[in-house]
Steps between C-alpha positions, in 0.01 A plus 500: 500500500188720463244489776185301439189727455355395836815644662485832316491815696235764437754697308559190280141438400418868469798544268382209281139634481603860431760430223228540235164620620181655367488880557232747433203409277516640144129435427375824339178664576397457141626331184544672162187585310278434800566121479386302807784251470846475340585174318863404442533174295838338493669207325822339615669402177726233656504280188808274505656656813288289732710199398819684417517628857523136620765391244291453190502124511143436385439547135128456561483788753707718264244433225225592750671831548525552125127450482455823705675683219350318197141477611441660840622861436329523155165396656545744791584788272196426284281506800649827632486656145137402458400668833750785452649426846862573591707256710839445652729213401770406753779353297821314609792635305576156358139482373551839332820379334343179382189680367592867426233538235235420766618785730523751217141409391372529851644850549394611156145407594508733793565243776772514767801279520631474849773311698466143598854394568773372279419125465217476747754459783400488864637813655503363853761242394744751353783708651404866495770580239361233264139622542602859440698407183209295359246775571716767333575274200127416469408869486768572241383203297133594494587856405731379218228258365197732540651844482333591837659499841289285739372675812342207689594169651337176574747258649502146360265282697437808720823409678615817671841500667641715775681694236229533231347825627835682540602396145164621366553834677849530354354437154243775552207269429149641524323186634522140609229239457616199710362543851167438672443740802183660354244481220568853383823698428723603782856650554776262592704561811854381546598469867228747589606755231262601219653407165273674258454169319140403435395143574222363278418188699455153360320197651476134418121524495538737196757277316412244236791277604341426834209325332628378163866415530619139420818315593506132431781427757337710776156516662402795284187414310244738330207393720298827463275518190507819286151601616607499863817695428293764317258518791781562750659774283161659443425502873833665563429772241142562621617564862793716379244708312268517805793626707633737232831315493743332273445167324833350395515167329804290427492250208749302298496449121587129540210453739212728404585488124336160419180475295284402795651766733539815302124516538548587868685819403258585228192452720655690789581798281143498367368492856724788618444718190121454526504691834615813308678607817848363446838656435707239314866599538857365484674449840725800414193719445341393830818554697558841346148608566486397861839643572398839354155497659615399845804719566706434815 
């Protein structure tokens, strides 16, 4: 029987902490074109996989996932096209197989399609062999659907297992976007060893689901009005600009894509673009730039 944490030795808790750790900062001295801030917008195209992961028993929740494809993504693409802003779409492989035309369209418009698991599984609940197989199959599937091999990963539900980083290294991925040790890019360490993988950190503060998600059988309720969500996102961007850093925002087509909520994205883009000091980029572009600009 494993020891309880209060009985861990120093070696035990140091080993746990050091398994995956933030290494050197990859915040560049300047952004391309003299921009004061980099903006990386992302959309997790979970669609039906949120329910399929749990057995797919609810027809209602499956239809909610389909809304992300039918209405959410088209509204998002229209907003991005209008502002000429690129973005990254993190796509579970099953979503890509259910809606291949969506992924082809996204890539054709100059956006990035990146890894987001097979069926939105929770990595920490899987044996390492199963997680590895699903990650490899997901990469093969996205490449087959879009014609482009994905270079980045966001684990479903930001659930990072003890094996995730080693699998990402084996796959030769450029970046991950699932962890929260900083506001700005940094290099991931595995057991104290630099990995060369760029972390583009996420945060619940910069995620629409934290404010707007609804589940009728749980305590999840969208208590935060759209104006307040916009204000929080805008404040995060303004401080990122003041610090010369990265503003990374996570959104979901089945959450932000509604008539009363797409306004948040549209208004935020207008606010950011009006500063005329922004580099809008895909996650892959940001990761490539910081890795080249901040050599080891």
